[in-house]
Each structure stands twice: as C-alpha cells, then as structure tokens.
C-alpha positions in Angstrom: -32.3 17.7 2.0 -32.9 18.0 5.6 -31.5 15.8 8.4 -35.1 14.5 9.1 -35.6 13.5 5.5 -32.4 11.5 5.6 -33.5 9.6 8.6 -36.9 9.0 7.1 -35.4 7.3 4.1 -37.1 9.9 1.7 -34.1 9.4 -0.5 -33.0 5.9 0.1 -29.8 6.0 -1.8 -28.5 9.1 0.1 -29.8 7.5 3.4 -28.3 4.1 2.8 -25.1 5.7 1.9 -24.9 7.9 5.0 -26.3 5.2 7.3 -23.8 2.5 5.8 -20.7 4.6 5.9 -21.5 5.7 9.6 -22.0 2.2 10.7 -18.8 1.0 8.9 -17.1 4.2 10.6 -18.3 3.0 14.1 -17.6 -0.6 13.5 -14.1 0.2 12.2 -13.5 2.1 15.5 -13.9 -1.0 17.3 -10.9 -2.5 15.5 -8.6 0.3 14.5 -7.5 3.6 16.0 -9.2 6.8 15.4 -6.4 8.2 13.2 -6.4 5.0 11.0 -10.0 4.9 10.6 -10.2 8.7 9.5 -7.1 8.4 7.1 -8.7 5.2 5.4 -12.1 7.0 5.1 -10.3 10.1 3.7 -8.4 7.8 1.3 -11.6 6.1 0.2 -13.4 9.4 -0.5 -10.3 10.5 -2.5 -10.2 7.3 -4.5 -14.1 7.5 -5.1 -13.7 11.1 -6.4 -10.6 10.1 -8.9 -12.8 7.0 -10.2 -15.8 9.3 -10.9 -13.7 11.6 -12.7 -11.9 9.0 -14.7 -15.3 7.4 -15.5 -16.7 10.7 -16.8 -13.3 11.3 -18.8 -13.6 7.8 -20.2 -17.1 8.3 -21.3 -16.4 11.4 -22.9 -13.5 10.0 -24.7 -15.7 7.1 -26.0 -18.3 9.7 -26.8 -21.2 8.0 -24.8 -23.5 10.2 -22.9 -23.0 10.0 -19.1 -23.5 12.5 -16.2 -21.1 13.2 -13.5 -22.0 11.5 -10.3 -20.4 14.1 -8.3 -22.2 17.0 -10.1 -24.7 17.3 -7.0 -21.9 17.4 -4.7 -20.0 20.0 -6.5 -23.0 22.5 -6.2 -23.3 22.1 -2.4 -22.2 25.5 -0.8 -20.1 24.4 2.2 -19.3 28.0 3.5 -20.5 28.7 7.1 -21.8 32.1 7.5 -21.3 34.2 10.7 -25.1 34.3 11.2 -25.3 30.5 11.2 -22.6 30.1 13.7 -24.1 32.9 16.1 -27.6 31.3 15.9 -26.1 27.8 16.6 -23.9 29.2 19.5 -26.9 31.1 20.9 -29.1 28.0 20.9 -26.3 25.8 22.4 -25.8 28.3 25.2 -29.6 28.3 26.0 -29.6 24.6 26.0 -26.6 24.6 28.4 -27.8 27.2 30.6 -31.3 25.3 31.1 -29.5 21.9 31.6 -27.2 23.4 34.2 -30.2 25.1 36.0 -32.1 21.8 36.1 -29.1 19.8 37.2 -28.5 22.2 40.1 -32.0 21.9 41.1 -31.8 18.0 40.9 -28.7 17.8 42.7 -29.7 20.3 45.5 -32.8 18.2 45.9 -35.2 21.1 45.3 -37.8 18.5 44.3 -37.9 15.0 45.9 -39.6 13.2 43.3 -37.4 14.6 40.4 -34.2 14.0 42.3 -35.4 10.5 43.0 -36.0 9.9 39.3 -32.6 11.5 38.4 -30.8 9.1 40.9 -32.8 6.2 39.4 -31.8 7.1 35.8 -28.0 7.5 37.0 -28.2 4.1 38.8 -29.7 2.4 35.7 -26.7 4.2 33.7 -24.2 2.5 35.7 -25.5 -0.9 34.7 -25.7 0.0 31.0 -22.3 1.5 31.3 -21.0 -1.8 33.0 -22.7 -3.9 30.0 -21.7 -1.6 27.0 -18.8 0.5 26.2 -19.3 4.0 24.6 -18.6 2.7 21.3 -21.2 0.2 21.3 -23.9 2.7 22.8 -23.0 4.9 19.7 -23.2 2.2 17.2 -26.8 1.2 18.7 -27.8 4.8 18.7 -26.6 5.3 15.1 -28.7 2.3 13.9 -31.6 3.2 16.1 -31.7 6.8 14.6 -32.4 5.3 11.1 -34.6 2.5 12.1 -36.9 4.1 14.8 -38.4 6.9 12.6 -39.3 4.4 9.8 -40.8 1.7 12.2 -42.6 4.6 13.8 -44.2 5.9 10.7 -45.3 2.4 9.7 -47.0 1.7 13.0 -47.8 5.2 14.3 -51.3 4.4 15.5 -50.1 1.4 17.5 -47.3 3.0 18.9 -49.2 6.1 19.9 -51.7 3.8 21.6 -49.1 1.9 23.7 -47.2 5.0 24.6 -50.5 6.8 25.7 -51.3 3.7 28.1 -47.5 3.9 29.3 -47.9 7.6 29.9 -51.2 7.2 31.8 -49.9 4.4 34.0 -46.6 6.5 34.8 -48.7 9.5 35.6 -50.7 7.6 38.1 -47.8 6.0 39.6 -46.2 9.4 39.8 -49.1 10.9 41.7 -49.4 8.2 44.1 -45.6 8.6 45.1 -46.0 12.4 45.3 -49.0 11.9 47.6 -46.9 9.8 49.9 -44.1 12.2 50.1 -44.3 15.4 52.6 -45.1 18.4 50.9 -42.1 20.5 49.8 -42.1 24.3 49.7 -41.0 25.6 46.1 -38.0 27.9 46.1 -39.9 31.1 45.9 -42.0 30.2 49.0 -38.5 29.4 51.0 -37.4 33.0 50.2 -40.4 34.6 51.9 
C-alpha cells in the first residue's frame, strides 16, 4: 500500500493505526523524553506481538478457527536494496542542489521580488516560531497530512474554485509590484 493511499484513508484500519500511533507518539514527546517514548513504543509493539501469538496458540489449542493478525506483517520484505538507496540519494542530492541554488539567488538578491517574498516568509516564520514550538508544529502537520487530503477530495470543486481565485488575485498583485520596481538585469545579461 502506498503512502498516498494511507493518507487518503483507502484502508481505514491501517490509516487509523498509523495516524493514531503517530499522534500518540508526538503527544507523548511533549511530556516525556525521546528515549522514554521510543522505549515504551518498542515495549508496546513487543507486547502486541506476544499477545497475538498467544491468541493464535490459544485458538489452536481450543481447535477454533482463527487467522494470525500478524500474517500480513510477516510477509513484508523489509530489505533495502542498493538500487533503492542509490535512487533515493540521487533524488535527495538533486533536491538539495536545486534548493541551494535557489537560496543563493534569494540571498544575493538576484531578483528583488523573489527576495522580498522570501524575507516576508522568514518574517512570518519568526512569529510562528514565537507562538508554537517545533513539536506543536510537527503535531499539527501530522494531523493535517491525514485531514487535508480527505477534505480536499470531498470538496474538490469548491477548493479548486477558491484556490483559482486566490491565484488570480496573487498574480495580479505580483504583476503590479513587479511593474513598480526598476527593471533588473538577469544574471546572463550581467555577464555580458
């Protein structure tokens, strides 16, 4: 099952399990140390496995039909191949290189408008950082990852319409701001 299917709640039991355990993990971190939370989660998983095996053994002893709840998990191949690591590292390096080039352009003010937008985002981030700590932002992001795709699917036409209006207004404001600023030579024109 893909990550997208989990976020879209295609299998509600699996999505609920992942969402709930992630939310409990993040909320636990707000009260306990990381080491304690990881140890308790590992103990919980171990006890869950023992209880499932005892259940299957007990049903077998009582000669009642049952299926092993962990049968799906036992068939999962957790081996990491070299090709997967190479492709993942390649995509990470490409994304990192692209981000570094964009960040360099923003910090060196190669484009006034983009650098101003970047400064505004950083300024807003200082307020968000003053209001929320990182763990709260991670928890809100975790909940949002599971809620937003479902809400979007249920209200796709309305959301697309509103986002289209916002995009049109943003582009109009952006064009007005760009028209007010002096023209700026591109990096290729500066070299000539």
